[in-house]
Structures are given as structure tokens and as C-alpha cells.
N, C-alpha and C positions, 0 to 999 in steps of 0.2 A: 315619448309621449305618455307612456303609462305612468312614469314617475311624476310628470307634470300634473296629471289628473289627481294624483294622491296628495299633492302639495297643499291645496286648499283645506283638505280634511285635517292634515297635520297642523295647519295654522289654527284651525278652529279648536282642536284639542288643546293646543298650547295656550290659546287665549282663555279657554275655560279653566285650565289649571291655574293660570295667573290670577284670574278673577276669584276663583274659589279659595285659593290660599290667601288672597288679599282680604276677602270678606272674613275669613276665620281670624286672621291677624288683627283686623280692626275690632272684631268682636271681643277678642281677648283683651285688647287695650281698654275698651269701654267697660266690660263687665269685671275684669280682674283688677283694674287700677282706678280709672276715672270716676265711674258711677258710684261705687261704694264710698268714695271719699269726697264727693261733691265738687270735683274739679271740672274745668271747662277746656275746650279746645277752640281754635279759630274756625272761620268759615261756616259753612252750612251746619256742620255738626255742632259748632259752638252755639249757634242760634237754637238748634233743637234742644241742647242741654239747658240753655237759659229758659226756654219756654217750659220745659219739664220741671224746672226748679220752682216756678211760680204758679203755673196752672195745675200742676200735680195730676197730669194725665199720663197715659202710656207714652213713653219716649219713642217707641217704635212708630207710633202714629205721627209724631212730630218729624221724625227722620224722613218719612215718606212725603208728608205735606210740604216741608220746607224745601225739599229737593225737586218738587214738581216744576217750578219755574225754570230751574237750571236744566232739567231734562228737555223742556220745551225749547229753550235756547239752543241746546245741543241738536235738537231735531231740525231747527231752521238754519243753524249756522254751520253745523259740521256734517252730520249724515243721519239717515234713518237707522242704520246699523248701530251707530254710537248711542243714539237715544234708546233703542231697544235694550242693548247690553246694559246701559246705565240703569234703566228702569228695573230690569230683572235683578241686577246686583244690589241696588238699594232696597228693593223689596225683600230679598233674601237676608240682607244685613238686618233689616228691621225685625224679621222673624227670629233671627238668632239672638238679637238683643233682648227680645221678649221672652224666649223660651230657654235659652242656654244658661245652665248653671255653672258658675265659675267661682272658685275660692278667691278670697282677697289675698294677694301675694305678699303684701307688705303694708305696714302702717307708717313707714317713713315718708313724709310728705315730699321730700326731694326725689326719692326713688320713684314715688308715684308719678310725679311730674315728668321725669326723664323717661322712664320705661313705658309709661302709658302713652307718651308721645311717640316713642320708638315703634311700638306695636301698631298704633293708629296710623302713623306715617307710612310704615311698611305696607299696611293694608291699602292705603290710598295709592302708593306708588306701584304696587303689583297690579292693582285693578287698572290703572292707566296703561301699564304695559300690555294688559289684556284687551285694551280698547274700550274701557268703560270708566265711569267716574262714580265713586261712592260719596264724594263731596264735591258738589258742582260749582263752587265759588269761582274756580278758574274759568269755567265756561262763560259766566256772566262778565268776568273781568276782561276777557278777550273781546266780547261784544262792545263793552263800554269804551275800551281802548281804541277801537276803530273809529269812534266818533269824538275823540278827545285827544289832547296832546300827552296824556298820561300813559305810561307803559302798563303792562299787565301786572308787573311786580308792584308798581306804585299803587294801583287800585286795590290789590289784595292787602297791601300794608295798611292803607287808609281804612279799608273795611274792618280789618282786625283791630286797629287802634280804637275805632268807634265801639266795636264789640266789647273789648276789654275795659274801656271806660264805663260802659254800661254795667259790666260785672263789678267794677270797683264801687260804683254808686249804689247798685241794687243789692249786692251781696256784701263784700268787704274788700279792702285793698289787698290784704294778704292773699286771699283766694285769687284775685285778679293777677297778682304777680306770679304765683305758682302756675296759673293757667297760661300766662305768657311763656313761661319756661316750657310748658307742655307743647305749646305751639311751635316754639323754636326747635325743640327736639323732633317734633313730627315733620316739620319742613325739611330738616336735614336728612331725615330718614327717607322722605320722598325723593330728594335729590340723589341719595345714594342708590336707591333701587331703580331709579330711572337711568342714571348715568353709569352706575357701577364704580368699581375701584379705578378702572381704566378710563378716566375722564380724558377726553381728547384736547390737545393743545395745538393750535395753529402757529407755526413759526415762519416768519418772513426774514430772509437773510439778504443784506445788501453788502456786497464786498467786491473789490476789483479781482479777487481771486476766486470768483464764483465757480469757475469750471473745476478747480481742484476740490472745492467744497462739495460740488454736485457729485463728483466721482466718489468722494468719501461717503456721502450719504447713501448712494446707490449700492456701491460695491462692498463697503465695510459694514455699514449699519443696515443695509438692505431695506431702505425706506423709499417710498414713492416720492418723486420730486417734480414740481411744476416750475418751468422757467418763463418768467415774464420779460418781454422786451420793453424797457422804459427809457426815459430821458431825465437827466439830472435837472434839479431846480435850484436849490441853494444849499450849500454845505459849509464845511470848515474853510474851504478856499474861496468862498463867495459864490456868486452866481455862475452856474455852469449849464451847458446845454448838450453835454456829451451823452451819447447813447450808452446804455449799460443794461445788464441783465440782473433780475432779482429772482431769488429762489424762494419757493414756498413749499413747506413740508408739514404734514400732520403726524404727530406722534402722541403716545399716551403720556400722562403726567409722570409716570415712573421712568420714562425714557428721556425726559427733557435734559437731565443733568449730563447724561452720556453724550447727547447731541451737542450741547453747549461746549463740552470739553473738546469734542472733535473739531468744532469750528475754531475754538481758541488756539488750538495747535497750528492751524493753518493761517489764521488772520486774527490777531488780538484786537484789531481796530474795527472788525466787522460790526455793522449795525444790525442788531437782532431784535425783532419785535415778537412778543408772545401774547396770545390771547386765547381764552377758553372757547371751545366749540361745543355747543349744546348737543348736536347730533350730526351723524355722517351717513351717507348712503353711497354705495358703489365705490369705485376707485380702489387703490391699493392702500388700505388702512393697516391691516395686520402685516407683520413682517413675513415676507415670503422668500423662498429660495430664488436666486436669479435663474432666468431661463436663457440659454445660449442658443 
């Protein structure tokens, strides 16, 4: 019971560290790369940079004002805790953008786009892991997707296409293209810091030799396996209604090759389906020693 009471405090410290490092990383990307060279990013930060370009007021003010609607969406659609964390994180980011002094790291426009996006995306990703958002476009996208047939990714893509078209017309095409490169770099960094190197892959295995494959996965690869009882529909031999069992296993991307090799040694004709998994909770995900 004592350790259970300490757990929430440890989680709070962890979230604070993630958010703090995320704010610092985003500040480095802005002050050391993007702002001195007039580059843009996507999302709410891109709108703030575009407003700063033409209204010539303090960027930190625009960062706060542009994100207010997203914080309100987070308050109504996610949680009060998320809204408070996001509001504090965005406010601190605005202060750091206003006061922090940072040398310009490079004059190379390609390096500015790539590494500016890396630092900014790392900041966004770390803040999300801490339970906050320093760029709230995703929050708005989730809300719109609930009322339309578009996915969250579709909405973010459309939003940023419109934003970069505005940059192309209002600034110039070259800056818009470099800014798109910044956005791509930032989005990849966000994915990396959210999912890490060990991105999870779900593997579905259909084979008449399922029992031998199951034993291999459990006793040799030491992976958790779920067995589904199914009925055949249509295959190489035509329509079938025979009962069969299907295996499902979750592994990291680094382990997929070893898993496929093990399956092929048992049944070359096994039907194997792979798909990416965004997140997992509970169960046997990491490799564990067998318990007898």
C-alpha cells in the first residue's frame, strides 16, 4: 500500500520532466533554427509564425492566443487536467520564446528545415507523453473527425495544406517548400518520441500447423500468443466451413524478421498478416522468462 501511494507522485514528476524537456526542445527549434531564418511549421505554431510575420507583434502573444481555442477543446473533450497542463506548458513556451537567447546554429536552409523540425517535433512529442499539448491542432482534429467521415490524419493534412498554400501566396513558394520539409521532419520526430524505436506490430497467423507455431512462439521466442477459434470461408480449395484456430501475437518491429523466419520453418504456406499498432496496455508485450 505504501508503494501504491507513492506511484501518483512519481507519475507527476515524470510528466513534469517530459513537459519541461519538451518545452526546452521546442524553444531551441524555434529560437535556434526557424525564427532567425523566417521558416514556418504546420499546425497552431505555423499560424502563430504567420501572424508574427505580417502583424509584427510579439510571437509569444500569438502562441498563447492561437492555442486558446485548442485548450478549450481539450477542456471539453479530454479532461480538465489535460487543459491545465497544456495551458501552463504553452504559457511557459511563450515566455521562453520571448526571453531565451539562442545562437543561430546554421545558415544552411536544408539543415534549418530538418533540424528545426526535429527539435520542434521532439518538443511536441515529449509534451504529449507528459499529458499536455504545446501545439493543439490534434485536439481540434479529433473533435472535427467525430462529426465527419474524415480521419484525424486527413484533417491535419488538409489544415496544413491550406496553411502552406497561404505561406506560398503571402511569402514565397521557396519558403513554403522549406516549411513543408520542416513540418515533415517535425511530424516524424513526434512519431518517434511517442512510439519509440520499438514500434509494435500485430501479427495474425493462419496455418493448419498452428499448434507447433504456437509452441515455437511461446517456448522459443517467449512471446505472448492469443488463439482465436474461427471458421473457414473461402480459400485456395474453394468454399470451406471447417473449424480452425488463428494465432495473434504482438512483437516489436525489430523482432518481426525473427518471427517470420520461425513461422516459415514450420509452414511455408502460412498466411501471415502484419499491421502497425499505435499503443498497447497490459498483457505480455515485452519478452519474459517462462514461468513453470
